[in-house]
DRENVOLUM-631005 format. One record per residue: residue number from 0; z, y negated, x of N, C-alpha, C, CB in turn. Coordinates in nm, 2 decimals. Atoms other than C-alpha are relative to their C-alpha. Glycine has a CB too. Example, Ala and Ser with C-alpha at 12.3 -4.5 7.8 and 13.67 -1.06 7.14 Angstrom:
BEGIN
<vonu><k>0</k><n_c3>0.00</n_c3><n_c2>0.12</n_c2><n_c1>0.09</n_c1><ca_c3>0.78</ca_c3><ca_c2>0.45</ca_c2><ca_c1>1.23</ca_c1><c_c3>0.00</c_c3><c_c2>-0.12</c_c2><c_c1>0.09</c_c1><cb_c3>0.12</cb_c3><cb_c2>0.00</cb_c2><cb_c1>-0.10</cb_c1></vonu>
<vonu><k>1</k><n_c3>0.00</n_c3><n_c2>0.11</n_c2><n_c1>-0.09</n_c1><ca_c3>0.71</ca_c3><ca_c2>0.11</ca_c2><ca_c1>1.37</ca_c1><c_c3>0.08</c_c3><c_c2>-0.11</c_c2><c_c1>-0.08</c_c1><cb_c3>-0.14</cb_c3><cb_c2>-0.05</cb_c2><cb_c1>0.04</cb_c1></vonu>
REM end
This chain:
BEGIN
<vonu><k>0</k><n_c3>0.02</n_c3><n_c2>0.06</n_c2><n_c1>0.13</n_c1><ca_c3>-0.73</ca_c3><ca_c2>1.80</ca_c2><ca_c1>-0.53</ca_c1><c_c3>-0.02</c_c3><c_c2>-0.15</c_c2><c_c1>0.04</c_c1><cb_c3>0.12</cb_c3><cb_c2>0.01</cb_c2><cb_c1>-0.09</cb_c1></vonu>
<vonu><k>1</k><n_c3>0.03</n_c3><n_c2>0.15</n_c2><n_c1>-0.02</n_c1><ca_c3>-0.89</ca_c3><ca_c2>1.45</ca_c2><ca_c1>-0.53</ca_c1><c_c3>0.06</c_c3><c_c2>-0.08</c_c2><c_c1>-0.11</c_c1><cb_c3>-0.16</cb_c3><cb_c2>-0.03</cb_c2><cb_c1>0.01</cb_c1></vonu>
<vonu><k>2</k><n_c3>-0.06</n_c3><n_c2>0.09</n_c2><n_c1>0.10</n_c1><ca_c3>-0.72</ca_c3><ca_c2>1.16</ca_c2><ca_c1>-0.70</ca_c1><c_c3>-0.11</c_c3><c_c2>-0.08</c_c2><c_c1>-0.06</c_c1><cb_c3>0.11</cb_c3><cb_c2>-0.10</cb_c2><cb_c1>0.07</cb_c1></vonu>
<vonu><k>3</k><n_c3>0.10</n_c3><n_c2>0.09</n_c2><n_c1>0.07</n_c1><ca_c3>-0.92</ca_c3><ca_c2>0.97</ca_c2><ca_c1>-0.96</ca_c1><c_c3>0.01</c_c3><c_c2>-0.15</c_c2><c_c1>0.05</c_c1><cb_c3>0.02</cb_c3><cb_c2>0.00</cb_c2><cb_c1>-0.15</cb_c1></vonu>
<vonu><k>4</k><n_c3>-0.01</n_c3><n_c2>0.13</n_c2><n_c1>-0.05</n_c1><ca_c3>-1.01</ca_c3><ca_c2>0.62</ca_c2><ca_c1>-0.85</ca_c1><c_c3>0.07</c_c3><c_c2>-0.08</c_c2><c_c1>-0.11</c_c1><cb_c3>-0.13</cb_c3><cb_c2>-0.05</cb_c2><cb_c1>0.03</cb_c1></vonu>
<vonu><k>5</k><n_c3>-0.06</n_c3><n_c2>0.09</n_c2><n_c1>0.09</n_c1><ca_c3>-0.80</ca_c3><ca_c2>0.34</ca_c2><ca_c1>-0.99</ca_c1><c_c3>-0.10</c_c3><c_c2>-0.11</c_c2><c_c1>-0.04</c_c1><cb_c3>0.12</cb_c3><cb_c2>-0.07</cb_c2><cb_c1>0.07</cb_c1></vonu>
<vonu><k>6</k><n_c3>0.09</n_c3><n_c2>0.11</n_c2><n_c1>0.05</n_c1><ca_c3>-0.97</ca_c3><ca_c2>0.07</ca_c2><ca_c1>-1.20</ca_c1><c_c3>0.04</c_c3><c_c2>-0.13</c_c2><c_c1>0.08</c_c1><cb_c3>0.01</cb_c3><cb_c2>-0.02</cb_c2><cb_c1>-0.16</cb_c1></vonu>
<vonu><k>7</k><n_c3>-0.02</n_c3><n_c2>0.13</n_c2><n_c1>-0.08</n_c1><ca_c3>-1.00</ca_c3><ca_c2>-0.28</ca_c2><ca_c1>-1.05</ca_c1><c_c3>0.12</c_c3><c_c2>-0.07</c_c2><c_c1>-0.07</c_c1><cb_c3>-0.13</cb_c3><cb_c2>-0.10</cb_c2><cb_c1>0.00</cb_c1></vonu>
<vonu><k>8</k><n_c3>-0.11</n_c3><n_c2>0.06</n_c2><n_c1>0.07</n_c1><ca_c3>-0.75</ca_c3><ca_c2>-0.40</ca_c2><ca_c1>-1.32</ca_c1><c_c3>0.13</c_c3><c_c2>0.05</c_c2><c_c1>0.05</c_c1><cb_c3>-0.02</cb_c3><cb_c2>0.01</cb_c2><cb_c1>-0.15</cb_c1></vonu>
<vonu><k>9</k><n_c3>-0.13</n_c3><n_c2>-0.06</n_c2><n_c1>-0.05</n_c1><ca_c3>-0.49</ca_c3><ca_c2>-0.15</ca_c2><ca_c1>-1.21</ca_c1><c_c3>0.03</c_c3><c_c2>-0.04</c_c2><c_c1>0.14</c_c1><cb_c3>-0.01</cb_c3><cb_c2>0.15</cb_c2><cb_c1>0.00</cb_c1></vonu>
<vonu><k>10</k><n_c3>-0.02</n_c3><n_c2>0.05</n_c2><n_c1>-0.13</n_c1><ca_c3>-0.54</ca_c3><ca_c2>-0.25</ca_c2><ca_c1>-0.85</ca_c1><c_c3>0.04</c_c3><c_c2>-0.13</c_c2><c_c1>0.01</c_c1><cb_c3>-0.12</cb_c3><cb_c2>0.02</cb_c2><cb_c1>0.07</cb_c1></vonu>
<vonu><k>11</k><n_c3>-0.03</n_c3><n_c2>0.14</n_c2><n_c1>0.00</n_c1><ca_c3>-0.53</ca_c3><ca_c2>-0.61</ca_c2><ca_c1>-0.92</ca_c1><c_c3>0.15</c_c3><c_c2>-0.03</c_c2><c_c1>-0.05</c_c1><cb_c3>-0.09</cb_c3><cb_c2>-0.08</cb_c2><cb_c1>-0.10</cb_c1></vonu>
<vonu><k>12</k><n_c3>-0.14</n_c3><n_c2>0.01</n_c2><n_c1>0.05</n_c1><ca_c3>-0.20</ca_c3><ca_c2>-0.57</ca_c2><ca_c1>-1.12</ca_c1><c_c3>0.10</c_c3><c_c2>0.04</c_c2><c_c1>0.11</c_c1><cb_c3>0.02</cb_c3><cb_c2>0.07</cb_c2><cb_c1>-0.13</cb_c1></vonu>
<vonu><k>13</k><n_c3>-0.09</n_c3><n_c2>-0.06</n_c2><n_c1>-0.11</n_c1><ca_c3>-0.04</ca_c3><ca_c2>-0.36</ca_c2><ca_c1>-0.84</ca_c1><c_c3>0.01</c_c3><c_c2>-0.10</c_c2><c_c1>0.11</c_c1><cb_c3>-0.06</cb_c3><cb_c2>0.12</cb_c2><cb_c1>0.05</cb_c1></vonu>
<vonu><k>14</k><n_c3>0.00</n_c3><n_c2>0.09</n_c2><n_c1>-0.11</n_c1><ca_c3>-0.14</ca_c3><ca_c2>-0.62</ca_c2><ca_c1>-0.57</ca_c1><c_c3>0.08</c_c3><c_c2>-0.12</c_c2><c_c1>-0.05</c_c1><cb_c3>-0.14</cb_c3><cb_c2>-0.04</cb_c2><cb_c1>0.05</cb_c1></vonu>
<vonu><k>15</k><n_c3>-0.07</n_c3><n_c2>0.12</n_c2><n_c1>0.05</n_c1><ca_c3>-0.01</ca_c3><ca_c2>-0.91</ca_c2><ca_c1>-0.79</ca_c1><c_c3>0.15</c_c3><c_c2>0.02</c_c2><c_c1>0.00</c_c1><cb_c3>-0.05</cb_c3><cb_c2>-0.05</cb_c2><cb_c1>-0.14</cb_c1></vonu>
<vonu><k>16</k><n_c3>-0.14</n_c3><n_c2>-0.03</n_c2><n_c1>0.01</n_c1><ca_c3>0.32</ca_c3><ca_c2>-0.74</ca_c2><ca_c1>-0.85</ca_c1><c_c3>0.06</c_c3><c_c2>0.01</c_c2><c_c1>0.15</c_c1><cb_c3>0.02</cb_c3><cb_c2>0.14</cb_c2><cb_c1>-0.07</cb_c1></vonu>
<vonu><k>17</k><n_c3>-0.05</n_c3><n_c2>0.00</n_c2><n_c1>-0.13</n_c1><ca_c3>0.36</ca_c3><ca_c2>-0.67</ca_c2><ca_c1>-0.47</ca_c1><c_c3>0.01</c_c3><c_c2>-0.14</c_c2><c_c1>0.06</c_c1><cb_c3>-0.10</cb_c3><cb_c2>0.08</cb_c2><cb_c1>0.08</cb_c1></vonu>
<vonu><k>18</k><n_c3>-0.01</n_c3><n_c2>0.14</n_c2><n_c1>-0.05</n_c1><ca_c3>0.28</ca_c3><ca_c2>-1.03</ca_c2><ca_c1>-0.38</ca_c1><c_c3>0.11</c_c3><c_c2>-0.08</c_c2><c_c1>-0.06</c_c1><cb_c3>-0.13</cb_c3><cb_c2>-0.07</cb_c2><cb_c1>-0.03</cb_c1></vonu>
<vonu><k>19</k><n_c3>-0.11</n_c3><n_c2>0.07</n_c2><n_c1>0.06</n_c1><ca_c3>0.54</ca_c3><ca_c2>-1.15</ca_c2><ca_c1>-0.63</ca_c1><c_c3>0.14</c_c3><c_c2>0.04</c_c2><c_c1>0.06</c_c1><cb_c3>0.00</cb_c3><cb_c2>0.03</cb_c2><cb_c1>-0.15</cb_c1></vonu>
<vonu><k>20</k><n_c3>-0.12</n_c3><n_c2>-0.04</n_c2><n_c1>-0.07</n_c1><ca_c3>0.80</ca_c3><ca_c2>-0.96</ca_c2><ca_c1>-0.44</ca_c1><c_c3>0.03</c_c3><c_c2>-0.06</c_c2><c_c1>0.13</c_c1><cb_c3>-0.01</cb_c3><cb_c2>0.15</cb_c2><cb_c1>0.01</cb_c1></vonu>
<vonu><k>21</k><n_c3>-0.01</n_c3><n_c2>0.07</n_c2><n_c1>-0.12</n_c1><ca_c3>0.74</ca_c3><ca_c2>-1.16</ca_c2><ca_c1>-0.13</ca_c1><c_c3>0.06</c_c3><c_c2>-0.14</c_c2><c_c1>-0.03</c_c1><cb_c3>-0.13</cb_c3><cb_c2>-0.02</cb_c2><cb_c1>0.07</cb_c1></vonu>
<vonu><k>22</k><n_c3>-0.07</n_c3><n_c2>0.13</n_c2><n_c1>0.02</n_c1><ca_c3>0.94</ca_c3><ca_c2>-1.48</ca_c2><ca_c1>-0.07</ca_c1><c_c3>-0.12</c_c3><c_c2>-0.11</c_c2><c_c1>-0.02</c_c1><cb_c3>0.08</cb_c3><cb_c2>-0.04</cb_c2><cb_c1>0.13</cb_c1></vonu>
<vonu><k>23</k><n_c3>0.10</n_c3><n_c2>0.10</n_c2><n_c1>0.04</n_c1><ca_c3>0.76</ca_c3><ca_c2>-1.79</ca_c2><ca_c1>-0.22</ca_c1><c_c3>-0.07</c_c3><c_c2>-0.07</c_c2><c_c1>0.12</c_c1><cb_c3>0.08</cb_c3><cb_c2>-0.10</cb_c2><cb_c1>-0.09</cb_c1></vonu>
<vonu><k>24</k><n_c3>0.05</n_c3><n_c2>0.07</n_c2><n_c1>-0.12</n_c1><ca_c3>0.72</ca_c3><ca_c2>-1.96</ca_c2><ca_c1>0.13</ca_c1><c_c3>-0.11</c_c3><c_c2>0.08</c_c2><c_c1>0.06</c_c1><cb_c3>0.11</cb_c3><cb_c2>-0.02</cb_c2><cb_c1>0.10</cb_c1></vonu>
<vonu><k>25</k><n_c3>0.11</n_c3><n_c2>-0.08</n_c2><n_c1>-0.07</n_c1><ca_c3>0.49</ca_c3><ca_c2>-1.67</ca_c2><ca_c1>0.24</ca_c1><c_c3>-0.13</c_c3><c_c2>-0.02</c_c2><c_c1>-0.07</c_c1><cb_c3>0.04</cb_c3><cb_c2>0.15</cb_c2><cb_c1>0.01</cb_c1></vonu>
<vonu><k>26</k><n_c3>0.13</n_c3><n_c2>0.01</n_c2><n_c1>0.08</n_c1><ca_c3>0.23</ca_c3><ca_c2>-1.76</ca_c2><ca_c1>-0.03</ca_c1><c_c3>-0.08</c_c3><c_c2>-0.12</c_c2><c_c1>0.04</c_c1><cb_c3>0.03</cb_c3><cb_c2>-0.01</cb_c2><cb_c1>-0.14</cb_c1></vonu>
<vonu><k>27</k><n_c3>0.07</n_c3><n_c2>0.12</n_c2><n_c1>-0.04</n_c1><ca_c3>0.14</ca_c3><ca_c2>-2.09</ca_c2><ca_c1>0.14</ca_c1><c_c3>-0.13</c_c3><c_c2>0.03</c_c2><c_c1>0.08</c_c1><cb_c3>0.09</cb_c3><cb_c2>-0.09</cb_c2><cb_c1>0.08</cb_c1></vonu>
<vonu><k>28</k><n_c3>0.12</n_c3><n_c2>-0.01</n_c2><n_c1>-0.08</n_c1><ca_c3>-0.21</ca_c3><ca_c2>-2.13</ca_c2><ca_c1>0.27</ca_c1><c_c3>0.01</c_c3><c_c2>-0.06</c_c2><c_c1>0.13</c_c1><cb_c3>-0.12</cb_c3><cb_c2>-0.06</cb_c2><cb_c1>-0.08</cb_c1></vonu>
<vonu><k>29</k><n_c3>-0.02</n_c3><n_c2>0.06</n_c2><n_c1>-0.12</n_c1><ca_c3>-0.11</ca_c3><ca_c2>-2.36</ca_c2><ca_c1>0.54</ca_c1><c_c3>0.15</c_c3><c_c2>0.01</c_c2><c_c1>0.04</c_c1><cb_c3>-0.05</cb_c3><cb_c2>-0.16</cb_c2><cb_c1>-0.01</cb_c1></vonu>
<vonu><k>30</k><n_c3>-0.15</n_c3><n_c2>-0.02</n_c2><n_c1>-0.06</n_c1><ca_c3>0.21</ca_c3><ca_c2>-2.29</ca_c2><ca_c1>0.76</ca_c1><c_c3>0.08</c_c3><c_c2>0.09</c_c2><c_c1>-0.09</c_c1><cb_c3>0.07</cb_c3><cb_c2>-0.13</cb_c2><cb_c1>0.01</cb_c1></vonu>
<vonu><k>31</k><n_c3>-0.09</n_c3><n_c2>-0.08</n_c2><n_c1>0.07</n_c1><ca_c3>0.33</ca_c3><ca_c2>-2.00</ca_c2><ca_c1>0.57</ca_c1><c_c3>0.12</c_c3><c_c2>0.05</c_c2><c_c1>0.08</c_c1><cb_c3>-0.08</cb_c3><cb_c2>0.12</cb_c2><cb_c1>-0.06</cb_c1></vonu>
<vonu><k>32</k><n_c3>-0.12</n_c3><n_c2>-0.05</n_c2><n_c1>-0.08</n_c1><ca_c3>0.67</ca_c3><ca_c2>-1.86</ca_c2><ca_c1>0.66</ca_c1><c_c3>-0.03</c_c3><c_c2>0.15</c_c2><c_c1>0.04</c_c1><cb_c3>0.14</cb_c3><cb_c2>0.00</cb_c2><cb_c1>-0.09</cb_c1></vonu>
<vonu><k>33</k><n_c3>0.03</n_c3><n_c2>-0.14</n_c2><n_c1>-0.05</n_c1><ca_c3>0.65</ca_c3><ca_c2>-1.54</ca_c2><ca_c1>0.87</ca_c1><c_c3>0.09</c_c3><c_c2>0.10</c_c2><c_c1>-0.07</c_c1><cb_c3>0.02</cb_c3><cb_c2>0.01</cb_c2><cb_c1>0.16</cb_c1></vonu>
<vonu><k>34</k><n_c3>-0.08</n_c3><n_c2>-0.11</n_c2><n_c1>0.06</n_c1><ca_c3>0.77</ca_c3><ca_c2>-1.21</ca_c2><ca_c1>0.73</ca_c1><c_c3>0.03</c_c3><c_c2>0.10</c_c2><c_c1>0.11</c_c1><cb_c3>-0.07</cb_c3><cb_c2>0.08</cb_c2><cb_c1>-0.11</cb_c1></vonu>
<vonu><k>35</k><n_c3>-0.04</n_c3><n_c2>-0.10</n_c2><n_c1>-0.11</n_c1><ca_c3>0.98</ca_c3><ca_c2>-0.97</ca_c2><ca_c1>0.95</ca_c1><c_c3>-0.04</c_c3><c_c2>0.14</c_c2><c_c1>-0.06</c_c1><cb_c3>0.16</cb_c3><cb_c2>-0.02</cb_c2><cb_c1>0.03</cb_c1></vonu>
<vonu><k>36</k><n_c3>0.04</n_c3><n_c2>-0.14</n_c2><n_c1>0.03</n_c1><ca_c3>0.84</ca_c3><ca_c2>-0.62</ca_c2><ca_c1>0.94</ca_c1><c_c3>0.07</c_c3><c_c2>0.09</c_c2><c_c1>0.09</c_c1><cb_c3>-0.15</cb_c3><cb_c2>0.02</cb_c2><cb_c1>0.01</cb_c1></vonu>
<vonu><k>37</k><n_c3>-0.07</n_c3><n_c2>-0.10</n_c2><n_c1>-0.08</n_c1><ca_c3>1.04</ca_c3><ca_c2>-0.33</ca_c2><ca_c1>1.05</ca_c1><c_c3>-0.07</c_c3><c_c2>0.14</c_c2><c_c1>-0.02</c_c1><cb_c3>0.15</cb_c3><cb_c2>0.01</cb_c2><cb_c1>-0.04</cb_c1></vonu>
<vonu><k>38</k><n_c3>0.06</n_c3><n_c2>-0.13</n_c2><n_c1>0.00</n_c1><ca_c3>0.92</ca_c3><ca_c2>0.02</ca_c2><ca_c1>1.14</ca_c1><c_c3>0.11</c_c3><c_c2>0.10</c_c2><c_c1>-0.01</c_c1><cb_c3>-0.09</cb_c3><cb_c2>0.02</cb_c2><cb_c1>0.13</cb_c1></vonu>
<vonu><k>39</k><n_c3>-0.10</n_c3><n_c2>-0.10</n_c2><n_c1>0.02</n_c1><ca_c3>1.13</ca_c3><ca_c2>0.31</ca_c2><ca_c1>1.01</ca_c1><c_c3>0.00</c_c3><c_c2>0.09</c_c2><c_c1>0.12</c_c1><cb_c3>-0.02</cb_c3><cb_c2>0.08</cb_c2><cb_c1>-0.13</cb_c1></vonu>
<vonu><k>40</k><n_c3>0.00</n_c3><n_c2>-0.09</n_c2><n_c1>-0.11</n_c1><ca_c3>1.24</ca_c3><ca_c2>0.56</ca_c2><ca_c1>1.27</ca_c1><c_c3>-0.10</c_c3><c_c2>0.12</c_c2><c_c1>-0.02</c_c1><cb_c3>0.15</cb_c3><cb_c2>0.05</cb_c2><cb_c1>0.02</cb_c1></vonu>
<vonu><k>41</k><n_c3>0.11</n_c3><n_c2>-0.11</n_c2><n_c1>0.01</n_c1><ca_c3>1.03</ca_c3><ca_c2>0.85</ca_c2><ca_c1>1.13</ca_c1><c_c3>-0.14</c_c3><c_c2>-0.05</c_c2><c_c1>0.03</c_c1><cb_c3>0.00</cb_c3><cb_c2>0.05</cb_c2><cb_c1>-0.15</cb_c1></vonu>
<vonu><k>42</k><n_c3>0.13</n_c3><n_c2>0.06</n_c2><n_c1>-0.03</n_c1><ca_c3>0.73</ca_c3><ca_c2>0.62</ca_c2><ca_c1>1.14</ca_c1><c_c3>-0.02</c_c3><c_c2>-0.03</c_c2><c_c1>0.15</c_c1><cb_c3>-0.03</cb_c3><cb_c2>-0.13</cb_c2><cb_c1>-0.08</cb_c1></vonu>
<vonu><k>43</k><n_c3>0.01</n_c3><n_c2>0.02</n_c2><n_c1>-0.15</n_c1><ca_c3>0.80</ca_c3><ca_c2>0.52</ca_c2><ca_c1>1.50</ca_c1><c_c3>-0.01</c_c3><c_c2>0.12</c_c2><c_c1>0.07</c_c1><cb_c3>0.12</cb_c3><cb_c2>-0.08</cb_c2><cb_c1>0.05</cb_c1></vonu>
<vonu><k>44</k><n_c3>0.01</n_c3><n_c2>-0.14</n_c2><n_c1>-0.06</n_c1><ca_c3>0.85</ca_c3><ca_c2>0.88</ca_c2><ca_c1>1.59</ca_c1><c_c3>-0.15</c_c3><c_c2>0.05</c_c2><c_c1>0.00</c_c1><cb_c3>0.10</cb_c3><cb_c2>0.10</cb_c2><cb_c1>-0.07</cb_c1></vonu>
<vonu><k>45</k><n_c3>0.14</n_c3><n_c2>-0.04</n_c2><n_c1>0.02</n_c1><ca_c3>0.51</ca_c3><ca_c2>0.96</ca_c2><ca_c1>1.45</ca_c1><c_c3>-0.09</c_c3><c_c2>-0.07</c_c2><c_c1>0.09</c_c1><cb_c3>-0.04</cb_c3><cb_c2>-0.03</cb_c2><cb_c1>-0.15</cb_c1></vonu>
<vonu><k>46</k><n_c3>0.09</n_c3><n_c2>0.08</n_c2><n_c1>-0.08</n_c1><ca_c3>0.35</ca_c3><ca_c2>0.67</ca_c2><ca_c1>1.62</ca_c1><c_c3>0.01</c_c3><c_c2>0.03</c_c2><c_c1>0.14</c_c1><cb_c3>0.04</cb_c3><cb_c2>-0.14</cb_c2><cb_c1>-0.01</cb_c1></vonu>
<vonu><k>47</k><n_c3>-0.01</n_c3><n_c2>-0.04</n_c2><n_c1>-0.14</n_c1><ca_c3>0.49</ca_c3><ca_c2>0.76</ca_c2><ca_c1>1.95</ca_c1><c_c3>-0.06</c_c3><c_c2>0.14</c_c2><c_c1>0.03</c_c1><cb_c3>0.14</cb_c3><cb_c2>0.01</cb_c2><cb_c1>0.04</cb_c1></vonu>
<vonu><k>48</k><n_c3>0.06</n_c3><n_c2>-0.13</n_c2><n_c1>-0.02</n_c1><ca_c3>0.37</ca_c3><ca_c2>1.12</ca_c2><ca_c1>1.91</ca_c1><c_c3>-0.15</c_c3><c_c2>0.00</c_c2><c_c1>0.01</c_c1><cb_c3>0.05</cb_c3><cb_c2>0.10</cb_c2><cb_c1>-0.10</cb_c1></vonu>
<vonu><k>49</k><n_c3>0.15</n_c3><n_c2>0.01</n_c2><n_c1>0.00</n_c1><ca_c3>0.02</ca_c3><ca_c2>1.00</ca_c2><ca_c1>1.85</ca_c1><c_c3>-0.05</c_c3><c_c2>-0.07</c_c2><c_c1>0.12</c_c1><cb_c3>-0.04</cb_c3><cb_c2>-0.08</cb_c2><cb_c1>-0.12</cb_c1></vonu>
<vonu><k>50</k><n_c3>0.03</n_c3><n_c2>0.07</n_c2><n_c1>-0.13</n_c1><ca_c3>0.02</ca_c3><ca_c2>0.78</ca_c2><ca_c1>2.16</ca_c1><c_c3>-0.03</c_c3><c_c2>0.09</c_c2><c_c1>0.11</c_c1><cb_c3>0.11</cb_c3><cb_c2>-0.10</cb_c2><cb_c1>0.04</cb_c1></vonu>
<vonu><k>51</k><n_c3>0.01</n_c3><n_c2>-0.09</n_c2><n_c1>-0.11</n_c1><ca_c3>0.08</ca_c3><ca_c2>1.06</ca_c2><ca_c1>2.39</ca_c1><c_c3>-0.12</c_c3><c_c2>0.09</c_c2><c_c1>0.01</c_c1><cb_c3>0.11</cb_c3><cb_c2>0.09</cb_c2><cb_c1>-0.01</cb_c1></vonu>
REM end
């Protein structure tokens, strides 16, 4: 079953909500604060299985 395409307004709203959840310092154009990203164990296991 194919999923119906989202409208641009829906995508825009989703992205804006996601961006608002990030710390304010990460929004800077120059010298933004870095964001630490962690990989969950299931994702890491999948990644490792694809490398082999």
